[in-house]
Structure formats: structure tokens, C-alpha cells
C-alpha positions in Angstrom: -15.8 10.9 -21.3 -15.4 8.8 -18.2 -12.8 9.2 -15.3 -11.3 7.1 -12.6 -11.6 8.3 -8.9 -8.5 7.8 -6.8 -9.0 8.0 -3.1 -5.8 8.7 -1.2 -4.2 9.8 -4.5 -1.8 12.2 -2.8 -0.2 9.3 -0.9 2.7 7.1 -1.7 1.1 4.4 -3.9 -1.9 6.3 -5.0 0.3 9.1 -6.5 2.4 6.6 -8.5 -0.8 5.0 -9.9 -2.2 8.5 -10.7 0.9 9.4 -12.6 0.9 6.1 -14.6 -2.8 6.4 -15.5 -2.4 10.0 -16.7 0.6 9.0 -18.8 -1.8 6.5 -20.5 -4.4 9.2 -21.2 -6.8 8.2 -18.4 -8.7 11.1 -16.8 -8.4 11.0 -13.0 -10.0 12.6 -10.0 -8.1 12.6 -6.7 -10.0 12.7 -3.4 -7.6 13.2 -0.5 -7.9 14.9 2.9 -4.1 15.6 2.9 -4.0 14.4 6.5 -1.3 11.9 5.4 -1.1 12.8 1.7 1.1 15.4 0.2 0.1 18.4 -1.9 3.3 18.3 -3.9 2.3 14.8 -5.2 -0.9 16.3 -6.8 0.6 16.8 -10.2 -2.0 15.0 -12.3 -5.8 14.9 -12.6 -8.5 17.0 -10.8 -8.1 17.3 -7.1 -10.9 17.3 -4.5 -9.9 18.0 -1.0 -12.0 16.1 1.5 -12.6 13.1 3.8 -14.5 10.0 2.8 -16.5 10.4 6.0 -17.9 13.7 4.7 -20.8 13.1 2.3 -20.3 16.5 0.6 -16.7 15.6 -0.3 -17.9 12.4 -1.9 -20.5 14.3 -3.9 -17.9 16.8 -5.1 -15.7 13.9 -6.2 -18.4 12.3 -8.2 -19.5 15.6 -9.9 -18.2 16.2 -13.4 -17.3 13.5 -15.8 -18.9 10.1 -15.0 -16.7 8.0 -12.7 -16.5 4.5 -14.2 -14.1 3.0 -11.5 -12.6 3.7 -8.2 -9.1 3.0 -6.9 -9.3 3.0 -3.1 -6.0 3.8 -1.3 -7.3 6.0 1.5 -6.4 4.4 4.8 -4.2 4.6 7.9 -1.5 2.0 7.8 0.6 1.9 11.0 0.2 -1.5 12.7 1.5 -0.3 16.1 -0.7 2.7 16.1 -3.7 0.6 15.3 -3.1 -1.6 18.3 -2.9 1.5 20.5 -5.8 3.3 18.9 -8.2 0.8 17.1 -11.0 3.4 17.1 -9.1 5.6 14.7 -8.5 2.7 12.3 -12.1 1.3 12.3 -13.5 4.8 11.7 -11.1 5.7 8.9 -10.5 2.4 7.2 -13.9 0.7 7.6 -16.6 3.3 8.2 -15.2 5.6 5.6 -15.1 2.8 3.1 -18.7 2.0 3.7 -19.6 5.7 2.8 -17.6 5.3 -0.4 -19.3 2.1 -1.4 -22.7 3.6 -0.8 -21.8 6.6 -2.9 -20.6 4.2 -5.7 -24.0 2.4 -5.6 -25.9 5.7 -5.8 -23.8 6.9 -8.7 -23.9 3.5 -10.4 -20.1 3.0 -10.5 -19.5 -0.6 -11.5 -16.2 -1.5 -9.9 -13.5 -0.8 -7.4 -9.8 -1.7 -7.0 -9.0 -2.0 -3.3 -5.6 -1.5 -1.7 -5.6 -4.4 0.7 -2.7 -6.0 2.6 -0.9 -9.3 3.1 -1.4 -8.7 6.8 -4.9 -10.1 6.5 -3.3 -13.6 6.5 -1.7 -13.4 10.0 0.6 -16.3 11.0 1.6 -18.1 7.8 0.8 -21.8 7.5 3.1 -22.4 4.4 6.3 -21.0 2.9 4.5 -19.0 0.1 1.2 -17.5 0.9 -1.5 -17.8 -1.8 -5.0 -16.3 -1.8 -6.5 -19.5 -0.4 -4.6 -19.1 2.9 -6.9 -18.5 5.8 -7.4 -14.9 6.8 -6.4 -14.5 10.5 -5.3 -10.9 10.9 -3.3 -10.0 14.0 -3.8 -6.3 14.4 -6.7 -3.8 14.1 -5.0 -2.4 10.9 -5.1 -5.9 9.4 -8.6 -6.6 10.6 -9.8 -3.3 9.0 -8.5 -4.5 5.7 -10.1 -7.9 6.1 -13.4 -6.3 7.1 -13.4 -4.2 3.9 -12.7 -7.3 1.8 -15.8 -8.9 3.3 -17.8 -5.8 2.7 -16.8 -5.9 -1.0 -17.9 -9.5 -1.3 -21.2 -8.6 0.3 -21.7 -5.5 -2.0 -20.9 -7.7 -5.0 -23.7 -10.1 -4.0 -26.2 -7.4 -3.2 -25.4 -4.7 -5.8 -23.2 -6.4 -8.5 -20.3 -4.2 -7.5 -17.1 -5.7 -9.1 -13.9 -5.5 -7.0 -10.3 -6.4 -7.4 -8.7 -6.8 -4.0 -4.9 -6.3 -4.2 -3.1 -7.7 -1.2 0.2 -5.9 -1.1 3.2 -7.4 0.5 5.8 -4.7 1.3 5.7 -1.7 -1.0 9.0 0.0 -1.4 11.2 2.0 -3.8 10.4 5.2 -5.7 9.3 6.6 -9.1 12.1 5.9 -11.6 11.8 9.5 -12.8 12.4 10.8 -9.3 9.2 12.8 -9.1 7.5 10.7 -6.4 8.6 8.6 -3.4 7.8 7.3 0.0 7.1 9.9 2.7 5.1 9.2 5.8 4.9 11.3 8.9 5.7 9.6 11.2 7.6 7.0 9.1 7.1 3.4 10.1 8.3 1.4 7.1 11.7 -0.3 7.3 13.5 0.8 4.1 12.8 4.6 4.5 13.8 4.3 8.2 17.1 2.6 7.3 17.8 5.2 4.6 17.0 8.1 7.0 19.6 6.6 9.3 22.1 6.5 6.5 21.3 10.2 5.8 22.0 11.0 9.5 18.3 11.9 10.1 18.1 9.2 12.7 20.7 7.9 15.2 20.0 4.3 14.5 17.6 1.7 13.1 15.7 -0.4 15.6 15.2 -4.1 14.9 12.0 -5.2 16.7 12.5 -8.9 17.6 15.6 -11.0 17.0 14.1 -14.3 18.2 11.6 -15.1 15.4 11.7 -18.6 13.8 13.7 -17.3 10.8 17.2 -17.9 9.6 18.7 -14.8 11.4 15.9 -14.3 14.0 14.4 -11.2 12.4 11.2 -10.8 10.5 11.2 -11.7 6.8 9.2 -9.7 4.3 8.5 -9.7 0.5 9.4 -6.3 -0.9 7.7 -5.1 -4.1 8.7 -2.0 -6.1 6.0 0.7 -6.1 6.3 1.0 -9.9 5.3 -2.7 -10.2 2.4 -2.1 -7.8 1.2 0.7 -10.0 1.3 -1.5 -13.0 -0.8 -4.0 -11.3 -3.5 -1.4 -10.6 -3.6 -0.5 -14.3 -4.2 -4.1 -15.1 -6.8 -4.5 -12.4 -8.9 -1.7 -13.9 -9.2 -3.7 -17.1 -10.0 -6.8 -15.0 -13.0 -5.1 -13.4 -14.8 -5.4 -16.8 -15.5 -9.1 -15.9 -17.9 -7.9 -13.2 -16.5 -10.3 -10.6 -14.8 -9.9 -7.2 -11.4 -11.5 -6.6 -8.3 -11.2 -4.4 -4.8 -11.1 -5.8 -1.4 -11.2 -4.0 1.2 -8.7 -5.1 4.8 -9.6 -4.2 8.0 -10.9 -5.7 8.0 -14.3 -4.0 11.3 -13.7 -2.3 11.7 -12.9 1.4 14.3 -10.7 2.9 15.0 -10.3 6.6 15.4 -7.0 8.5 19.1 -7.7 8.8 19.4 -8.4 5.1 17.7 -5.1 4.3 20.1 -3.2 6.5 23.1 -5.0 4.9 21.8 -4.2 1.4 21.2 -0.6 2.3 24.8 -0.3 3.6 26.0 -1.7 0.3 23.9 0.7 -1.8 24.6 3.8 0.2 28.2 3.1 1.2 27.4 4.4 4.7 27.3 3.0 8.2 23.9 2.3 9.5 23.9 1.7 13.3 21.4 -0.9 14.6 19.8 -1.3 18.0 17.9 -4.5 18.9 14.5 -4.1 20.6 11.6 -6.3 21.8 9.0 -7.6 19.3 6.1 -5.4 18.3 2.6 -6.6 18.8 0.9 -7.6 15.5 4.0 -8.5 13.5 4.1 -11.8 11.7 7.4 -13.6 11.5 7.3 -14.3 7.7 5.2 -12.9 4.9 6.2 -14.0 1.4 3.8 -14.0 -1.6 2.8 -16.5 -4.2 1.7 -14.1 -6.9 0.9 -16.8 -9.4 -2.8 -15.7 -9.7 -1.9 -12.1 -10.5 0.6 -13.3 -13.1 -1.8 -15.7 -14.7 -5.1 -13.8 -14.5 -3.9 -10.1 -14.6 -0.9 -10.7 -16.8 1.2 -8.9 -14.2 5.0 -9.1 -14.6 7.1 -7.3 -11.9 10.1 -5.6 -13.5 12.0 -4.5 -10.5 12.4 -7.6 -8.4 15.8 -7.4 -6.8 16.2 -5.8 -3.3 19.2 -3.7 -4.3 17.5 -1.9 -7.2 14.4 -1.3 -5.0 16.7 0.3 -2.3 18.7 2.2 -4.8 15.5 3.9 -6.3 14.4 4.7 -2.7 17.9 6.1 -1.9 17.9 8.4 -4.9 14.5 9.7 -3.8 15.3 10.2 -0.1 18.6 12.0 -0.8 16.6 14.5 -2.9 13.6 14.8 -0.7 15.2 15.1 2.7 12.0 15.8 4.5 12.2 13.1 7.1 12.1 14.6 10.6 15.0 13.8 13.0 14.1 10.9 15.3 16.1 8.8 17.6 
């Protein structure tokens, strides 16, 4: 019997995918260092604690049932931190992935689904970004994702390694059953920060930049429910059988500004959410909105949770129960 290896499977998106695969009867192995992952998210599959930069951890993960595919989520994700500490991001996101790819070649694993990012595009040249848009990443985090995508193309040519590169826009929301949700330490994503403010765990939400060329001057992003992202990964595993390498955008095709997210959260929670305006952050693009036509056409992907309010409501239900966010100003 074959299994699927999930790197970073104790994290936000990886844990949702792990749950969904196990519900479908797929055997999984989770490799996670628990540096940013969470032990209480490890409810399914076999767990191997270790870092991708440790060869012995990789060998332990590949022991046992044959691994027939890898879902690779293990990376650091904070744009601002990557600007301040690029070394951390290139070691963890790029060098560690190189170790993983070499282990896959040694163990003759035919394919990988990669957790990439819409940030690889940089400044948008058109209203809806499709996969043909030039890749001009603006931060070390985004460049680390673009580098791995190039590595995957090279490994496909050299070793026949199939890869499905999923370029997320803004993952948000929580497991409909309430078992899993978004928890980062420190938290940097907008919707959790807004909801932490609604819960009184923060004094306010900061809006970084109010002079962007957008309708209300704040950044616009395409929010996609984590359950819909998980479904895309299940479909991507089947797609790997083609033996090709391909990039797919994952988004709803609708952009919402920072101010719109705050207003929607006020409506969902019924609570006041104080706001403070701040300067722009380096590495932020003004607008990132997806054209996901390729994923819909070639993967058969159909997002089921497209409206912002339902995304925020599922996240609100999770955060009210979880209440693990540290108090920050």
C-alpha cells in the first residue's frame, strides 16, 4: 500500500489537507519540525518529527509504506520577516526543499504538489492575474517560492519529477467541523489579526498603507477558503499522474480591500474593531486577484466557499473557540 508524505502537515493548510485525505481513505505521513506547526493538529496519519534540512528525518519519513507523492507545505511565510532576515528564508524554503527533492529522486517518488504563492507575480500588469503573468517577486519570501518553482521545472527535465505548483492567493477561514483553523505565532495574516482585535486580544488592527492605487487606498487581495484549497490539493494529486509540471492559480477571482475585510468582520462579529493607519510595508503588492480558469478547467476545481462573509464567519467560530492568540498591541 502506498502513502502520501505531507511536509508541514501540522500547519494551517497542511493539516486541513491531511484531514481531507484521511477522510478519503488515503494513508498519510506527516513530516513537521513543529517550529511553526501545532501538535494538536496531528490527528491523522503517521507523524515524523524532523526538519527537511536533516537527512535522517527525511529517511525516517520515507521508511515504511512506499511514498507515491509528496505534498510540500513546509516553509516560512512572513513577508516582512523575510525582508529583515532573508538568510532564514533561503535556508528553510529553498535549501530544505532541495534536500526533499533529492530524497524523492533517491526513493523514486514520481510527483510533488507544491504550496506556492501568488506573491511570485509581484506588481500586477492586469486586473486578473493568470499563470502567464511574468514572475517578478518583491520580497525574499516571494523569491524563495519562485526559486523552488524553477527547481521543480529543472527536476522535471532532469529526473522526470512531476509537479503541480499551486499558487495560493490569500488562504483564510477554518475547518467547517471546527477541528482546525489558522494559528500562527506571531500572527501576520489580516483576517486572524482583525478577529483577534474583535476578541480583545489586540488593541487595534494596523492598516499598512492607505495611498495605494486602489478604490479606498488600501491593498486588495483575493481570499480563498482553506477548505477549497484543500480540495484543490486532492485534485492535484490525481493530476500528477500525467507526469507533467504545471502551475495553477487558486483564488476566487474577487478582490477585497483591507478596509472591506475590517468592515465585513465588524458585521460578522457585531463588535467594534479599532483601526490605526500606518506606513506601507516593503514587499506588499497593491492588488493581487486571481484568474483561476486553468485550475477550474484542468483540475476540475470548484470553490464552494467564495463569499468573504462566510470565510470570516468560519474563522470567527474557530478563533472564539481557540483563543490562543497572544496579546499584542
